[in-house]
C-alpha positions in Angstrom: 76.2 28.0 36.9 77.3 30.1 33.3 76.3 33.2 32.2 75.9 35.2 28.5 79.1 34.1 27.1 79.9 32.2 29.5 82.1 28.2 29.1 81.1 24.7 29.6 83.7 24.3 32.1 84.4 27.2 35.0 86.4 27.2 37.9 85.9 28.9 41.6 88.2 31.0 42.9 87.1 32.7 46.3 87.7 36.5 46.7 86.6 37.9 49.4 83.7 36.6 51.3 82.1 34.5 48.3 83.1 32.6 45.3 83.3 33.8 41.9 84.2 32.0 38.9 88.0 31.6 37.1 86.9 32.3 33.4 89.7 31.0 30.7 89.4 34.1 28.2 88.8 37.8 28.5 86.5 39.1 25.6 87.7 41.0 22.4 88.4 44.9 23.8 86.3 47.1 22.1 87.6 50.1 20.4 87.6 53.7 22.2 84.9 54.8 19.3 82.9 52.3 19.7 82.6 52.6 23.5 81.8 56.6 23.3 78.0 55.9 23.0 77.3 53.8 25.8 77.3 53.9 29.5 79.2 57.1 29.7 76.6 58.8 27.8 74.1 57.6 30.3 75.9 58.9 32.8 76.8 62.2 31.4 72.5 62.3 30.9 72.3 61.4 34.3 75.0 64.1 35.6 73.7 66.9 33.5 70.7 67.8 35.7 69.7 69.3 39.0 73.2 70.5 39.9 74.1 72.0 36.4 70.6 73.8 36.0 69.8 75.0 39.4 72.4 74.6 42.2 75.1 76.1 39.7 73.4 78.7 37.9 71.9 79.9 41.5 75.3 80.0 43.0 76.2 82.1 39.6 73.9 84.4 40.4 74.4 85.0 43.7 78.4 85.1 43.8 79.4 85.1 40.2 82.5 83.5 39.9 84.1 82.9 43.0 83.0 79.3 43.8 83.2 78.1 39.9 87.1 76.3 41.3 84.5 74.1 43.5 82.9 72.9 40.4 86.0 72.2 38.7 87.7 70.0 41.8 84.1 68.4 42.9 83.9 67.1 39.2 87.8 65.8 38.9 87.2 64.0 42.0 84.5 62.8 41.2 85.3 61.6 37.7 88.4 59.9 39.4 86.0 58.2 42.0 83.5 56.7 39.4 86.9 55.5 37.4 88.0 53.4 40.4 84.5 52.1 41.2 84.1 50.6 37.7 87.8 49.2 37.8 86.6 46.2 39.5 83.5 46.1 37.1 85.9 45.4 34.2 87.7 42.9 35.8 84.9 41.5 37.2 81.6 41.6 35.4 80.2 43.0 39.0 79.2 46.3 40.2 80.2 48.2 42.9 77.8 47.4 45.6 78.7 43.6 44.9 82.5 44.4 45.6 81.5 46.2 48.7 79.5 42.9 49.5 82.6 41.2 49.4 84.1 42.7 51.9 80.9 43.3 54.8 78.1 41.0 53.0 75.7 41.2 50.1 72.8 41.7 52.4 74.6 44.5 54.4 75.8 46.4 51.2 72.8 45.8 49.4 70.4 47.2 52.1 72.9 49.6 52.9 73.0 51.4 49.5 69.7 51.0 49.0 69.2 53.3 52.2 72.0 55.6 50.6 70.0 55.8 47.6 66.8 56.5 48.5 67.3 59.1 51.0 69.1 60.6 48.0 67.1 60.3 45.3 63.4 59.5 46.0 62.9 63.3 46.5 61.2 64.4 43.2 62.8 68.0 43.0 64.4 66.9 39.7 60.8 66.1 38.6 59.5 68.8 39.5 61.9 71.5 38.4 62.1 69.9 35.1 58.2 69.7 34.7 57.8 73.2 36.1 60.0 74.7 32.9 57.9 72.3 30.2 54.6 73.8 32.3 55.8 77.5 31.7 57.1 76.3 28.5 53.2 75.7 27.0 51.4 78.4 28.5 50.5 76.7 32.2 48.1 74.6 30.7 46.2 73.4 32.5 46.1 75.3 35.1 47.0 75.7 39.1 48.8 72.7 41.0 46.7 69.7 38.9 47.8 71.3 35.6 51.3 70.8 36.8 50.4 67.1 38.7 48.9 65.9 35.5 52.3 66.5 33.0 54.4 65.5 36.0 52.2 62.0 36.0 52.2 62.0 31.9 55.8 62.4 31.6 56.9 59.3 34.3 54.5 57.5 32.4 56.3 58.0 28.9 59.1 57.2 31.1 57.9 53.7 31.9 56.8 52.8 28.9 60.1 54.0 27.2 62.4 51.9 28.8 60.0 49.0 30.4 58.8 47.9 27.4 62.8 48.2 24.9 64.1 44.7 23.9 66.9 45.8 26.2 66.4 48.8 28.9 69.7 50.1 28.7 69.9 50.7 25.1 66.6 52.5 25.4 68.1 54.9 27.9 71.3 55.4 26.1 69.1 56.4 22.8 67.0 58.8 24.7 69.9 60.5 26.8 71.7 61.1 23.3 68.8 62.7 21.3 67.8 65.1 24.1 71.0 66.2 24.9 72.1 66.9 21.4 69.4 69.0 21.2 69.4 71.1 24.7 73.7 71.3 24.1 72.3 73.4 20.1 70.2 75.4 22.5 72.4 76.2 25.5 75.3 77.0 23.4 73.4 80.0 21.0 71.7 81.2 24.2 75.4 81.2 26.0 77.0 83.2 22.8 73.9 85.7 23.1 74.3 86.2 26.4 77.8 86.1 27.7 81.1 88.3 26.8 84.7 86.8 26.1 85.5 88.8 29.0 83.1 87.0 31.4 84.3 83.2 29.7 87.8 84.7 30.8 87.2 85.9 33.9 85.2 82.7 34.8 88.3 80.3 34.2 90.9 82.5 35.5 89.3 82.5 38.7 88.5 78.5 38.3 92.3 77.8 38.2 93.6 80.5 40.4 90.8 81.2 42.9 90.8 77.7 44.7 89.3 77.9 47.9 87.9 81.4 47.9 84.4 82.2 48.7 82.2 84.8 49.3 82.0 86.2 53.3 77.9 85.2 53.0 78.4 82.2 51.6 75.0 79.5 51.9 77.1 76.4 53.0 74.4 74.1 52.2 73.8 75.2 48.9 77.7 75.0 48.1 77.9 71.4 49.9 74.8 70.1 47.8 76.6 71.9 44.5 79.4 69.8 45.5 78.0 66.6 45.7 75.7 67.8 42.4 78.4 68.7 39.8 78.1 65.7 37.8 76.1 62.8 38.7 76.6 62.6 42.7 76.2 59.7 44.9 74.5 56.7 44.1 73.9 57.6 40.6 77.8 57.7 40.1 77.3 54.0 41.5 75.2 53.2 39.1 78.0 53.7 36.1 79.3 50.3 37.3 75.8 48.7 36.7 75.1 49.9 33.0 79.1 49.1 32.6 78.4 45.3 33.6 74.9 45.3 31.5 76.6 46.3 28.3 78.8 43.9 28.3 82.3 46.0 29.1 85.0 43.6 29.9 84.5 40.5 32.2 80.5 41.7 32.2 79.7 40.0 28.9 79.9 36.5 31.4 77.2 38.2 34.0 74.2 39.0 31.3 72.1 42.1 30.4 68.4 43.5 31.9 66.0 43.4 29.4 62.8 45.0 29.1 59.3 43.0 28.9 59.7 42.4 25.4 63.3 40.9 25.7 63.8 37.4 26.4 63.4 35.8 30.0 67.1 36.3 31.5 68.9 35.3 34.4 71.3 37.3 35.1 74.2 35.4 37.2 74.3 35.5 41.0 78.4 36.0 40.6 80.8 37.7 38.8 83.9 36.0 36.2 87.3 36.7 36.3 90.0 36.1 33.9 92.9 33.5 34.2 96.2 34.9 34.6 97.8 34.3 31.2 99.3 37.2 29.1 97.2 37.7 26.4 94.1 38.1 28.8 96.4 40.6 30.9 96.7 42.5 27.8 93.4 42.5 26.9 91.9 43.3 30.8 94.2 46.4 30.3 93.0 47.4 27.3 89.6 47.4 28.4 90.5 49.4 31.6 92.5 52.0 29.3 89.6 52.4 27.1 86.5 52.4 29.6 88.6 55.4 32.0 89.3 57.2 28.4 85.8 57.9 27.6 84.7 58.5 30.9 87.0 61.2 30.9 86.2 62.6 27.3 82.4 62.0 27.4 81.6 62.5 31.4 84.1 64.7 32.6 84.5 67.4 29.6 80.4 66.8 29.0 79.6 67.9 32.4 82.6 70.7 33.1 81.3 72.5 29.6 78.0 72.3 30.2 78.1 73.4 33.9 80.2 76.1 32.4 77.6 77.5 29.9 75.0 77.8 33.0 77.1 79.9 34.9 78.0 82.1 32.6 74.5 82.7 31.5 73.5 83.0 35.3 76.2 85.3 36.0 75.7 87.6 32.7 71.7 88.0 33.1 71.4 87.6 36.5 74.0 88.7 38.8 75.9 91.4 36.6 72.0 92.7 35.8 70.8 92.4 39.6 67.9 90.6 38.9 69.2 88.0 41.5 66.9 90.0 43.7 64.0 88.3 41.8 64.8 84.8 42.7 61.5 83.8 44.9 59.6 86.5 43.8 58.5 85.6 40.1 60.1 82.1 40.5 63.2 79.6 40.7 66.1 80.1 38.6 64.7 78.7 35.7 62.3 81.1 35.1 64.1 84.0 36.2 66.9 83.2 33.9 63.8 82.6 31.2 62.5 86.1 32.1 66.3 87.7 31.9 67.1 86.2 28.3 64.1 87.6 27.1 64.9 90.7 29.0 68.6 91.3 27.7 69.8 89.2 25.1 68.4 89.3 21.1 67.1 86.0 21.4 64.0 87.4 23.2 60.5 85.8 24.4 61.4 83.2 22.5 65.0 82.4 23.5 63.3 82.4 27.1 61.3 79.7 25.9 63.8 78.0 24.1 65.8 78.2 27.5 63.1 76.6 29.5 63.0 73.7 26.8 66.6 73.3 26.9 65.8 72.9 30.6 63.4 70.4 30.3 65.1 68.3 28.0 68.1 68.4 30.4 65.7 67.3 33.0 63.8 65.2 31.8 67.2 63.3 30.9 67.8 63.2 34.7 64.6 62.0 35.2 64.5 58.8 32.7 68.2 57.9 34.3 67.2 58.2 37.7 64.2 56.4 37.8 65.9 53.2 35.9 68.9 53.9 38.1 66.5 53.2 41.2 64.6 50.3 39.7 67.8 48.7 38.7 69.7 49.3 41.8 67.0 47.6 43.6 66.1 44.9 41.5 69.9 43.9 40.8 71.0 43.5 44.3 67.4 41.7 45.9 67.9 39.5 42.9 71.4 38.4 43.0 71.7 38.4 46.9 68.2 36.5 47.6 67.7 33.3 46.5 64.3 33.6 47.5 63.5 37.1 45.0 65.2 34.7 42.2 62.6 31.9 43.2 60.0 34.1 43.1 60.3 35.5 40.0 61.5 32.1 38.6 65.2 33.4 37.9 63.5 36.0 35.1 64.8 39.6 36.2 62.4 41.1 33.7 59.3 39.9 36.2 61.2 41.6 39.0 62.8 44.7 37.3 58.9 45.4 36.2 57.7 44.9 39.5 60.3 47.7 40.8 59.0 50.2 38.0 55.8 49.7 39.3 56.8 50.6 43.1 59.4 53.7 41.7 55.9 55.2 40.0 53.4 54.9 43.1 56.1 56.0 45.6 56.9 58.9 43.2 53.8 60.1 42.5 52.7 60.1 46.4 55.8 61.7 46.9 55.2 64.3 44.2 51.6 65.4 44.6 52.5 65.8 48.3 55.2 68.4 47.2 53.0 70.3 45.2 50.5 70.6 47.3 52.6 71.5 50.5 54.5 74.4 48.2 57.7 72.8 48.7 60.3 74.4 45.9 62.0 72.4 43.8 65.3 73.9 44.8 65.0 72.6 48.1 64.4 69.4 47.1 67.6 68.7 45.1 69.1 70.4 47.6 68.6 68.3 50.0 68.9 65.1 48.0 72.6 66.4 46.8 73.9 66.8 50.4 72.6 63.0 51.2 74.4 61.8 48.5 77.7 63.6 50.3 77.5 60.5 52.5 77.7 57.9 49.6 80.3 59.6 48.4 82.5 60.1 51.7 82.3 56.2 52.4 82.5 55.0 48.9 86.4 55.7 48.7 87.2 54.5 51.7 85.6 51.2 50.5 87.2 51.8 46.9 90.9 52.0 48.8 90.2 48.1 49.8 88.7 46.8 46.9 91.4 48.3 44.8 94.0 47.0 46.5 93.4 44.3 49.1 90.7 42.7 47.5 92.1 42.6 44.0 95.1 41.6 45.4 93.6 37.7 45.2 93.3 38.4 41.3 95.5 36.1 39.1 98.8 37.6 40.0 99.1 39.2 36.2 95.6 40.7 35.9 96.2 42.1 39.4 99.2 44.0 37.6 97.1 44.7 34.7 94.4 46.3 36.4 95.4 47.6 39.6 95.4 51.5 40.2 98.2 53.9 39.9 99.3 55.3 43.5 97.9 58.8 42.6 94.2 57.5 42.2 94.4 56.0 45.5 95.6 59.2 46.7 92.9 61.1 45.2 90.4 58.5 46.9 92.0 59.2 50.1 91.6 62.6 49.8 87.8 62.0 48.4 87.0 61.0 52.0 88.2 64.2 53.6 87.2 66.9 50.7 83.4 64.9 51.0 83.4 64.6 54.7 84.1 68.4 54.9 81.5 69.5 53.0 78.8 67.0 54.6 79.8 68.3 58.1 79.7 72.1 57.3 76.3 71.5 55.7 75.2 69.8 59.0 76.6 72.2 60.9 74.8 75.0 59.1 71.6 73.5 58.6 70.3 70.2 59.9 71.9 70.9 63.3 69.8 74.3 63.9 66.8 72.6 62.7 67.5 69.7 65.1 68.1 72.0 68.1 65.3 74.8 66.9 
């Protein structure tokens, strides 16, 4: 079989449980600047969501800066984890779930990650939270639950049309993420400058580096564990980065294919990826791809996330913790509504500043909604397509049709869940926290898979290619630590929240 950019004659070698194509050339590496707008931007847009706007500001309002070290360490580990997943994608053109499939079988890997992804992200807390900000911004019209649901449905349909009917789904996603993020950042920077002081920032940065391990006596461990998971993307949302890396044609992804929207050309993406022959030129090129993809991840994902979460926590600390308005949480609304009221009350921005804050939060959470829905659709469509021949036959090897079917399924499922949640009065914060804690399962087991993939599995590559792509022992040590780190927070969240619910 030949993929996009493939060669007429290809050999097959076996890595793990399955064959993979061996091709003669690595595509020409893109410059770092050319990668700045791409999968890393999508991942940043996905990451800047409920963790930054809801969970970490809630911790800042309740406890001040004492836990900010958790944001820094959590994001550091998450970035390295994402980087290590993408290593296989760059050298093979396969996403992380395919890599795991080479260890445990594709069917097992597909259904394992489908379960982990949907148990974490199907709950529409991000959907309700973002639309709640928009709903209050426009004055609560139409009134009541019907009005909120109307706008939730409306924006979900906008997402569907924007992505599904684009010639290339990922490119539409990139345009939406860039535009909305830039506008949201402008508003948040203005809000932070107007509401915080240099002494606030000095105290926060000092605590971030010197207060590691400190925690308040009355710490809400469930909330802290959720915040650790969602500082950044979290769980399967990080795994989806490897899907977008492949789709963008980074490294050997050029040989696999891109998922188009309905207006794109009929496309049959390849079941297997491709690895390069072990020549000096190929080794040099794959090393350049790896270095550039890693660098842009740190520049865009890590720095963008860190700066944004620090701004939100600083705003929450200055306006809710220091003023005592934290006591209003749950009385007049959630963290978004109370922060908006505090901006109107305590900053020179006044009522308009409060409205602009809600607008910026809505933009950020709309970004999350777009990327999450696309990620859920892409994961299901892609993995089931490459795993089962029956699926490929059903859609006549046109991934567009299968992708569209899953968009329809996600819209229906989300509409049912969001209607039930709004009718039952379930808070968006609780839904977000539950999804975040569930993401810790993925974040605990995936690094264990990576330790095998990036050592044992990669050693089956041609020797020169392995030497060019192999990970540093430092990164492998971080992956071993990640298993303990995320496993600890998963265990403690279960102990403090789930076990009491089960045992009564």
